[in-house]
ROSE-4610 file (N, C-alpha, C; in Angstrom, 1 decimal, always signed):
// ROSE-4610
residu = [X/X/X/X/X/X/X/X/X/X/X/X/X/X/X/X/X/X/X/X/X/X/X/X/X/X/X/X/X/X/X/X/X/X/X/X/X/X/X/X/X/X/X/X/X/X/X/X/X/X/X/X/X/X/X/X/X/X/X/X/X/X/X/X/X/X/X/X/X/X/X/X/X/X/X/X/X/X/X/X/X/X/X/X/X/X/X/X/X/X/X/X/X/X/X/X/X/X/X/X/X/X/X/X/X/X/X/X/X/X/X/X/X/X/X/X/X/X/X/X/X/X/X/X/X/X/X/X/X/X/X/X/X/X/X/X/X/X/X/X/X/X/X/X/X/X/X/X/X/X/X/X/X/X/X/X/X/X/X/X/X/X/X/X/X/X/X/X/X/X/X/X/X/X/X/X/X/X/X/X/X/X/X/X/X/X/X/X/X/X/X/X/X/X/X/X/X/X/X/X/X/X/X/X/X/X/X/X/X/X/X/X/X/X/X/X/X/X/X/X/X/X/X/X/X/X/X/X/X/X/X/X/X/X/X/X/X/X/X/X/X/X/X/X/X/X/X/X/X/X/X/X/X/X/X/X/X/X/X/X/X/X/X/X/X/X/X/X/X/X/X/X/X/X/X/X/X/X/X/X/X/X/X/X/X/X/X/X/X/X/X/X/X/X/X/X/X/X/X/X/X/X/X/X/X/X/X/X/X/X/X/X/X/X/X/X/X/X/X/X/X/X/X/X/X/X/X/X/X/X/X/X/X/X/X/X/X/X/X/X/X/X/X/X/X/X/X/X/X/X/X/X/X/X/X/X/X/X/X/X/X/X/X/X/X/X/X/X/X/X/X/X/X/X/X/X/X/X/X/X/X/X/X/X/X/X/X/X/X/X/X/X/X/X/X/X/X/X/X/X/X/X/X/X/X/X/X/X/X/X/X/X/X/X/X/X/X/X/X/X/X/X/X/X/X/X/X/X/X/X/X/X/X/X/X/X/X/X/X/X/X/X/X/X/X/X/X/X/X/X/X/X/X/X/X/X/X/X/X/X/X/X/X/X/X/X/X/X/X/X/X/X/X/X/X/X/X/X/X/X/X/X/X/X/X/X/X/X/X/X/X/X/X/X/X/X/X/X/X/X/X/X/X/X/X/X/X/X/X/X/X/X/X/X/X/X/X/X/X/X/X/X/X/X/X/X/X/X/X/X/X/X/X/X/X/X/X/X/X/X]
num = [1/1/1/2/2/2/3/3/3/4/4/4/5/5/5/6/6/6/7/7/7/8/8/8/9/9/9/10/10/10/11/11/11/12/12/12/13/13/13/14/14/14/15/15/15/16/16/16/17/17/17/18/18/18/19/19/19/20/20/20/21/21/21/22/22/22/23/23/23/24/24/24/25/25/25/26/26/26/27/27/27/28/28/28/29/29/29/30/30/30/31/31/31/32/32/32/33/33/33/34/34/34/35/35/35/36/36/36/37/37/37/38/38/38/39/39/39/40/40/40/41/41/41/42/42/42/43/43/43/44/44/44/45/45/45/46/46/46/47/47/47/48/48/48/49/49/49/50/50/50/51/51/51/52/52/52/53/53/53/54/54/54/55/55/55/56/56/56/57/57/57/58/58/58/59/59/59/60/60/60/61/61/61/62/62/62/63/63/63/64/64/64/65/65/65/66/66/66/67/67/67/68/68/68/69/69/69/70/70/70/71/71/71/72/72/72/73/73/73/74/74/74/75/75/75/76/76/76/77/77/77/78/78/78/79/79/79/80/80/80/81/81/81/82/82/82/83/83/83/84/84/84/85/85/85/86/86/86/87/87/87/88/88/88/89/89/89/90/90/90/91/91/91/92/92/92/93/93/93/94/94/94/95/95/95/96/96/96/97/97/97/98/98/98/99/99/99/100/100/100/101/101/101/102/102/102/103/103/103/104/104/104/105/105/105/106/106/106/107/107/107/108/108/108/109/109/109/110/110/110/111/111/111/112/112/112/113/113/113/114/114/114/115/115/115/116/116/116/117/117/117/118/118/118/119/119/119/120/120/120/121/121/121/122/122/122/123/123/123/124/124/124/125/125/125/126/126/126/127/127/127/128/128/128/129/129/129/130/130/130/131/131/131/132/132/132/133/133/133/134/134/134/135/135/135/136/136/136/137/137/137/138/138/138/139/139/139/140/140/140/141/141/141/142/142/142/143/143/143/144/144/144/145/145/145/146/146/146/147/147/147/148/148/148/149/149/149/150/150/150/151/151/151/152/152/152/153/153/153/154/154/154/155/155/155/156/156/156/157/157/157/158/158/158/159/159/159/160/160/160/161/161/161/162/162/162/163/163/163/164/164/164/165/165/165/166/166/166/167/167/167/168/168/168/169/169/169/170/170/170/171/171/171/172/172/172/173/173/173/174/174/174/175/175/175/176/176/176/177/177/177/178/178/178/179/179/179/180/180/180]
x = [+37.7/+36.8/+36.7/+36.8/+36.7/+35.3/+35.2/+34.0/+32.9/+33.3/+32.4/+31.8/+32.7/+32.3/+31.4/+31.7/+30.8/+29.4/+29.4/+28.1/+27.3/+27.9/+27.2/+26.7/+27.6/+27.1/+26.0/+26.0/+24.9/+23.6/+23.7/+22.5/+21.9/+22.8/+22.4/+21.9/+22.4/+22.2/+21.3/+21.1/+20.3/+18.9/+18.2/+16.8/+16.1/+15.1/+14.4/+13.3/+13.5/+12.6/+11.3/+11.4/+10.2/+10.4/+9.8/+10.0/+9.3/+9.7/+9.0/+7.6/+6.6/+5.3/+4.9/+5.4/+5.0/+5.9/+5.3/+6.0/+7.0/+8.0/+8.9/+8.1/+8.6/+8.0/+8.4/+7.5/+7.7/+8.6/+8.2/+8.8/+9.8/+10.1/+11.0/+11.8/+12.8/+13.7/+12.9/+13.3/+12.7/+13.7/+13.4/+14.2/+13.8/+14.8/+14.6/+15.4/+14.8/+15.5/+15.5/+16.6/+16.7/+17.4/+17.1/+17.9/+18.5/+19.8/+20.5/+21.0/+20.8/+21.2/+22.1/+23.2/+24.1/+24.7/+24.9/+25.5/+26.9/+27.2/+28.6/+29.3/+30.6/+31.4/+31.7/+31.5/+30.9/+29.4/+28.8/+27.5/+26.3/+26.7/+25.6/+25.3/+25.9/+25.7/+25.3/+24.6/+24.2/+24.6/+25.3/+25.6/+24.4/+24.2/+23.0/+23.5/+23.2/+23.5/+22.2/+22.0/+20.9/+21.3/+20.5/+20.9/+19.7/+20.0/+19.0/+19.6/+19.0/+19.4/+18.5/+19.0/+18.2/+18.4/+17.3/+17.2/+16.7/+17.6/+17.3/+17.8/+17.1/+17.6/+18.8/+19.8/+21.0/+20.7/+21.5/+21.2/+21.5/+22.3/+22.5/+22.0/+21.6/+21.0/+22.2/+22.1/+23.1/+22.7/+23.6/+23.2/+22.6/+21.8/+21.1/+22.1/+21.7/+22.5/+23.8/+23.8/+25.0/+24.6/+24.4/+24.0/+25.2/+24.9/+25.9/+25.7/+26.7/+26.6/+27.5/+26.8/+27.6/+27.3/+28.3/+28.2/+28.1/+28.4/+28.3/+29.6/+30.7/+32.0/+32.5/+32.2/+32.7/+34.2/+34.8/+36.3/+36.9/+36.3/+36.8/+36.4/+35.2/+34.7/+35.2/+35.4/+35.7/+36.9/+37.5/+38.7/+38.4/+37.2/+36.9/+36.4/+36.7/+36.1/+34.8/+34.1/+32.7/+32.7/+33.7/+33.7/+33.8/+34.7/+34.8/+33.5/+32.8/+31.6/+30.5/+30.4/+29.5/+29.7/+31.0/+31.3/+30.9/+31.2/+30.9/+29.4/+28.5/+27.1/+26.7/+27.3/+26.9/+27.2/+28.3/+28.7/+27.7/+27.1/+26.2/+24.7/+24.5/+23.2/+22.4/+23.0/+22.3/+22.3/+21.1/+21.0/+20.4/+21.0/+20.4/+20.0/+18.9/+18.6/+19.7/+19.7/+20.7/+20.2/+20.2/+19.9/+21.0/+20.9/+21.9/+21.4/+22.2/+21.9/+22.8/+22.3/+23.2/+22.9/+23.8/+23.6/+24.2/+23.5/+24.0/+23.8/+24.9/+24.8/+24.6/+23.7/+23.5/+24.0/+23.9/+24.3/+24.7/+25.8/+26.2/+26.5/+25.8/+26.0/+25.8/+25.9/+25.7/+24.4/+23.6/+22.5/+23.0/+22.8/+23.2/+22.2/+22.4/+21.5/+21.8/+21.3/+21.5/+20.7/+21.1/+20.4/+18.9/+18.5/+17.0/+16.3/+16.9/+16.3/+16.3/+17.3/+17.4/+16.3/+16.2/+15.1/+13.8/+13.4/+12.2/+12.0/+13.1/+13.1/+12.8/+13.5/+13.3/+12.0/+11.6/+10.3/+9.2/+9.2/+8.1/+8.3/+9.5/+9.7/+9.1/+9.3/+8.8/+7.2/+6.7/+5.2/+4.6/+5.1/+4.6/+4.6/+5.7/+5.8/+5.0/+4.3/+3.6/+4.5/+5.7/+6.7/+6.6/+6.0/+5.8/+6.9/+7.9/+8.9/+10.2/+10.5/+11.8/+11.8/+12.8/+12.9/+13.8/+13.6/+14.4/+15.1/+16.5/+17.3/+18.2/+18.3/+19.2/+20.3/+21.5/+22.6/+23.9/+24.9/+26.3/+26.9/+27.7/+28.3/+29.4/+30.1/+31.2/+30.7/+29.4/+28.8/+27.6/+27.6/+26.5/+26.1/+27.1/+26.7/+25.9/+26.2/+25.4/+24.0/+23.9/+22.6/+21.7/+22.3/+21.5/+21.0/+21.9/+21.5/+20.4/+20.5/+19.4/+18.1/+18.1/+16.9/+16.4/+17.2/+16.8/+16.2/+16.8/+16.3/+15.0/+14.8/+13.6/+12.5/+12.8/+11.8/+11.4/+12.4/+12.1/+11.2/+11.5/+10.7/+9.3/+9.1/+7.8/+7.0/+7.7/+7.0/+6.8/+7.3/+7.3/+5.9/+5.0/+3.6/+2.9/+3.1/+2.5/+3.1/+4.4/+5.0/+4.5/+4.3/+3.7/+2.3/+1.5/+0.1/+0.1/+1.0/+1.1/+1.6/+2.5/+3.0/+1.8/+1.1/-0.1/-1.1/-1.3/-2.3/-1.7/-0.4/+0.2/+0.3/+0.5/+0.8/-0.1/-1.4/-2.3/-2.0/-2.2/-2.0/-3.1/-3.0/-4.1/-5.4/-6.4/-7.7/-8.5/-8.1/-8.8/-10.1/-10.8/-12.0/-13.1/-13.9/-15.1/-16.2/-17.0/-18.1/-19.4/-19.5/-20.8/-21.2]
y = [-1.3/-0.4/-0.8/+0.2/+0.0/-0.6/-1.5/-2.1/-1.1/-0.1/+0.9/+1.7/+2.0/+2.8/+2.0/+0.7/-0.2/-0.3/-0.4/-0.5/+0.8/+1.9/+3.2/+3.3/+3.0/+3.0/+2.1/+0.9/-0.1/+0.5/+1.0/+1.6/+2.8/+3.6/+4.7/+4.4/+3.3/+3.1/+1.9/+1.0/-0.2/+0.1/-0.3/-0.1/-1.5/-1.8/-3.0/-2.6/-2.8/-2.3/-3.1/-4.4/-5.3/-6.3/-6.1/-7.1/-8.4/-9.4/-10.7/-10.5/-11.1/-10.9/-11.9/-13.1/-14.1/-13.9/-14.1/-14.0/-15.1/-14.9/-16.0/-17.1/-18.3/-19.4/-19.3/-19.6/-19.4/-20.6/-21.8/-23.0/-23.8/-23.3/-24.1/-23.1/-23.7/-22.9/-22.2/-21.0/-20.2/-19.9/-20.0/-19.7/-18.3/-17.5/-16.1/-15.8/-16.1/-15.8/-14.3/-13.9/-12.4/-12.2/-11.0/-10.5/-9.2/-9.1/-7.9/-7.2/-5.9/-5.1/-4.0/-3.8/-2.7/-2.1/-0.9/-0.2/-0.8/-1.1/-1.6/-0.5/-0.8/+0.1/-0.6/+0.0/+1.3/+1.3/+2.5/+2.6/+2.2/+1.8/+1.3/-0.2/-0.8/-2.2/-2.3/-3.3/-3.5/-4.9/-5.0/-6.3/-6.9/-8.1/-8.9/-10.1/-10.1/-11.2/-11.9/-13.2/-13.9/-15.0/-15.1/-16.1/-16.3/-16.9/-17.1/-17.2/-16.8/-16.9/-17.9/-18.9/-19.8/-19.3/-19.1/-18.7/-19.9/-20.5/-21.8/-21.9/-22.6/-22.9/-23.8/-23.4/-24.3/-25.6/-26.6/-28.0/-28.1/-27.1/-27.1/-25.8/-25.8/-24.6/-23.6/-22.4/-21.4/-20.4/-19.7/-18.7/-17.5/-16.7/-15.6/-14.7/-14.2/-13.2/-13.7/-15.0/-15.6/-16.2/-15.3/-15.8/-16.4/-17.2/-17.8/-17.2/-16.7/-16.2/-17.0/-17.8/-18.6/-18.1/-18.1/-17.8/-16.3/-15.4/-14.0/-13.4/-14.2/-13.8/-12.5/-12.2/-11.0/-11.0/-12.1/-12.1/-11.8/-12.3/-12.0/-10.6/-10.2/-8.9/-7.7/-7.9/-6.8/-7.1/-8.3/-8.6/-8.8/-9.2/-9.4/-10.8/-11.4/-12.8/-12.6/-13.7/-13.7/-13.2/-13.6/-13.1/-11.6/-11.0/-9.5/-8.9/-9.5/-9.0/-9.0/-10.1/-10.2/-9.1/-8.8/-7.7/-6.4/-6.2/-5.0/-4.7/-5.7/-5.5/-5.2/-6.0/-5.8/-4.4/-3.8/-2.5/-1.5/-1.7/-0.8/-1.1/-2.0/-2.3/-3.1/-3.7/-4.5/-6.0/-6.5/-7.8/-8.8/-9.9/-11.0/-12.1/-12.8/-14.0/-15.1/-16.0/-17.1/-18.2/-17.8/-18.7/-18.7/-19.6/-19.7/-18.9/-18.0/-17.3/-17.8/-18.6/-19.3/-18.7/-17.9/-17.3/-18.2/-18.4/-19.2/-18.4/-17.8/-17.1/-18.2/-18.0/-19.0/-18.5/-17.2/-16.7/-15.2/-14.9/-13.5/-13.2/-12.2/-11.8/-10.3/-9.9/-8.5/-8.3/-7.3/-7.0/-5.8/-5.9/-4.9/-3.7/-2.8/-1.7/-1.0/+0.2/+1.0/+0.4/+0.8/+0.2/+0.4/+1.6/+1.9/+1.0/+0.7/-0.2/-1.7/-2.1/-3.4/-3.6/-2.5/-2.6/-2.8/-2.0/-2.2/-3.6/-4.1/-5.4/-6.5/-6.5/-7.6/-7.4/-6.2/-6.0/-6.6/-6.3/-6.8/-8.4/-8.9/-10.3/-11.0/-10.5/-11.0/-10.9/-9.8/-9.7/-10.6/-10.7/-11.6/-13.1/-13.4/-14.8/-15.0/-14.0/-14.0/-14.6/-14.1/-14.6/-13.7/-14.4/-13.7/-14.0/-14.8/-15.3/-14.4/-14.0/-13.3/-11.8/-11.4/-9.9/-9.3/-8.0/-7.3/-6.2/-6.2/-5.3/-4.5/-3.2/-2.3/-1.8/-1.8/-1.4/-1.2/-1.1/-1.0/-2.4/-2.7/-4.0/-4.2/-3.1/-3.2/-3.4/-3.4/-3.7/-4.6/-5.5/-6.3/-7.3/-7.8/-8.7/-8.0/-6.7/-6.0/-5.7/-5.4/-5.2/-6.4/-7.6/-8.8/-9.0/-8.7/-8.9/-7.9/-6.6/-5.6/-6.2/-6.8/-7.4/-8.5/-9.4/-10.4/-9.9/-8.9/-8.3/-7.6/-6.9/-6.3/-7.3/-8.4/-9.5/-10.0/-10.2/-10.7/-9.7/-8.4/-7.4/-7.4/-7.5/-7.6/-8.8/-9.9/-11.1/-11.2/-10.2/-10.3/-10.4/-9.5/-9.5/-10.8/-11.3/-12.6/-13.8/-13.7/-14.7/-14.8/-13.6/-13.5/-14.1/-13.8/-14.3/-15.8/-16.4/-17.8/-18.5/-17.9/-18.4/-18.4/-17.3/-17.3/-18.3/-18.6/-19.7/-21.0/-21.3/-22.6/-22.9/-21.8/-22.0/-21.0/-21.3/-20.4/-20.4/-19.2/-19.1/-19.8/-19.7/-20.3/-19.6/-20.5/-20.0/-19.3/-19.5/-18.8/-19.6/-19.1/-19.8/-19.7/-20.7/-20.7/-19.9/-19.1/-18.3/-19.0/-20.2/-20.8/-21.7]
z = [-6.4/-5.7/-4.3/-3.4/-1.9/-1.6/-0.6/-0.3/+0.2/+1.0/+1.4/+0.2/-0.7/-1.9/-2.7/-2.9/-3.7/-3.1/-1.7/-1.0/-1.2/-1.1/-1.3/-2.7/-3.7/-5.1/-5.4/-4.8/-5.0/-4.4/-3.2/-2.6/-3.4/-4.0/-4.7/-6.2/-6.7/-8.2/-8.5/-7.5/-7.7/-7.8/-8.8/-9.0/-9.3/-8.5/-8.8/-9.7/-11.0/-12.0/-12.0/-11.8/-11.8/-10.7/-9.5/-8.5/-8.8/-8.1/-8.1/-7.6/-8.2/-7.8/-6.7/-6.8/-5.8/-4.5/-3.4/-2.1/-1.9/-1.0/-0.7/+0.1/+0.0/+0.7/+2.2/+3.1/+4.5/+5.1/+4.7/+5.3/+4.5/+3.3/+2.4/+1.6/+0.9/+0.1/-1.0/-1.3/-2.4/-3.4/-4.7/-5.8/-6.3/-6.4/-6.8/-8.1/-9.2/-10.5/-10.7/-11.4/-11.7/-13.0/-13.5/-14.7/-14.2/-14.2/-13.8/-15.0/-15.2/-16.3/-15.9/-16.6/-16.3/-17.6/-17.6/-18.8/-19.0/-20.2/-20.5/-21.3/-21.5/-22.3/-23.6/-24.7/-24.9/-24.5/-24.3/-23.7/-24.6/-25.9/-26.7/-26.6/-25.5/-25.1/-23.7/-23.3/-22.0/-21.5/-20.3/-19.7/-19.1/-19.4/-18.9/-18.1/-16.8/-16.0/-15.6/-15.9/-15.5/-14.5/-13.5/-12.4/-11.5/-10.4/-9.4/-8.0/-7.0/-5.7/-5.0/-4.4/-3.6/-2.1/-1.5/-0.1/+0.6/+1.4/+2.0/+3.5/+4.2/+5.6/+5.6/+6.4/+6.4/+7.0/+6.8/+7.3/+8.8/+9.3/+10.8/+11.3/+12.6/+13.2/+13.5/+12.9/+13.1/+14.1/+14.8/+15.7/+14.9/+15.6/+14.9/+14.3/+13.1/+12.4/+11.8/+11.4/+10.8/+9.4/+8.5/+7.1/+6.4/+5.4/+4.5/+3.1/+2.5/+1.1/+0.2/-0.7/-1.6/-3.0/-3.9/-5.3/-5.6/-4.7/-4.9/-5.4/-5.3/-5.7/-5.1/-3.8/-3.2/-3.2/-3.0/-3.0/-4.3/-5.4/-6.7/-7.1/-6.9/-7.3/-6.5/-5.2/-4.3/-3.4/-3.5/-2.7/-1.2/-0.8/+0.6/+0.8/+2.0/+2.2/+3.0/+3.1/+3.7/+5.1/+5.9/+7.3/+7.4/+6.6/+6.5/+6.1/+5.1/+4.6/+5.7/+6.5/+7.6/+8.6/+8.9/+9.8/+9.2/+8.0/+7.2/+7.4/+7.1/+7.3/+8.7/+9.6/+11.1/+11.5/+11.2/+11.6/+11.1/+9.9/+9.3/+9.7/+10.6/+11.1/+10.1/+9.1/+8.1/+8.6/+8.9/+9.4/+8.4/+8.3/+7.4/+8.4/+8.0/+8.8/+8.7/+9.6/+9.5/+8.5/+7.3/+6.2/+5.2/+4.2/+3.2/+1.9/+1.4/+0.2/-0.9/-1.8/-2.7/-4.1/-4.7/-6.0/-7.0/-8.1/-9.2/-10.5/-11.0/-12.3/-13.4/-14.2/-15.3/-16.6/-16.8/-18.1/-18.0/-18.7/-18.8/-20.3/-20.8/-22.2/-22.4/-23.6/-23.9/-24.8/-24.4/-25.3/-26.1/-27.4/-28.3/-28.3/-27.4/-27.3/-26.0/-25.9/-24.6/-23.5/-22.3/-21.1/-21.1/-21.5/-21.5/-22.5/-23.6/-24.6/-24.0/-23.4/-22.8/-21.7/-20.9/-19.8/-20.4/-21.4/-22.1/-22.7/-23.3/-23.9/-22.9/-21.8/-20.8/-20.0/-19.8/-19.1/-20.0/-21.3/-22.2/-22.3/-22.3/-22.4/-21.1/-20.0/-18.7/-18.7/-19.2/-19.2/-20.2/-21.4/-22.4/-21.9/-21.2/-20.7/-19.4/-18.9/-17.7/-16.5/-16.5/-15.5/-14.3/-13.2/-11.9/-11.0/-11.4/-10.5/-10.6/-11.8/-12.1/-11.9/-11.1/-10.9/-11.9/-12.2/-13.2/-12.4/-12.4/-11.6/-12.5/-12.2/-12.9/-11.9/-12.3/-11.4/-12.1/-11.3/-11.8/-11.7/-12.8/-12.8/-11.8/-11.4/-10.5/-9.0/-8.8/-7.5/-7.6/-8.6/-8.9/-7.7/-7.0/-5.9/-4.8/-4.5/-3.6/-4.2/-5.5/-6.1/-6.0/-6.2/-6.1/-4.7/-3.7/-2.3/-1.9/-2.5/-2.3/-2.8/-4.0/-4.6/-3.6/-3.2/-2.3/-1.0/-0.4/+0.8/+0.6/-0.5/-0.8/-1.0/-1.6/-1.7/-0.3/+0.5/+1.9/+2.6/+2.5/+3.2/+2.7/+1.4/+0.8/+1.3/+1.6/+2.1/+3.6/+4.3/+5.8/+6.3/+5.9/+6.4/+6.1/+4.9/+4.5/+5.3/+5.6/+6.4/+7.8/+8.4/+9.8/+9.8/+8.8/+8.7/+8.6/+7.7/+7.6/+8.9/+9.6/+10.9/+11.9/+11.9/+12.8/+12.5/+11.2/+10.8/+11.2/+11.0/+11.3/+12.8/+13.6/+15.0/+15.8/+15.8/+16.5/+18.0/+18.6/+20.1/+20.9/+22.2/+23.0/+22.7/+22.7/+22.3/+23.4/+24.6/+25.7/+26.1/+27.1/+27.5/+26.6/+26.5/+25.6/+26.4/+25.6/+26.2/+26.0/+25.5/+25.3/+26.4]
């Protein structure tokens, strides 16, 4: 599948069914576990990918807008290298911070049941376990790396207000003259 086509399909079909409740950490690496579900062939089965993305500051200071994507298998899944991918995002106005996005798939299996049944199963499983860390994502398997990045970006966007508040608390501005 063409990269542009995969991106469009991922944008159109990715659904974050259950976002992570806890915000991203402001000053340290954040672990974003996820369960990604996609309809399999035959359609009475569901592909389940479980993994986590570590969002971490790189060990060297990088120029702005130079993210690192490890473990997403874009070359294997879509035939493009990381430099081409960065250019692809840049042309579309999609900006990532200069941090390292490290995806680690831990398990890939099939759930014996339709996608809707699998969604219900994993939603209940996460609620019963009171899991506020793991996101539940629905999408197409042929563009799963983009779906996981969409999940990560949505979590970062949800955390932005909280991050700004924490930064303001950690680095207060000048207090101005005292009126007493």
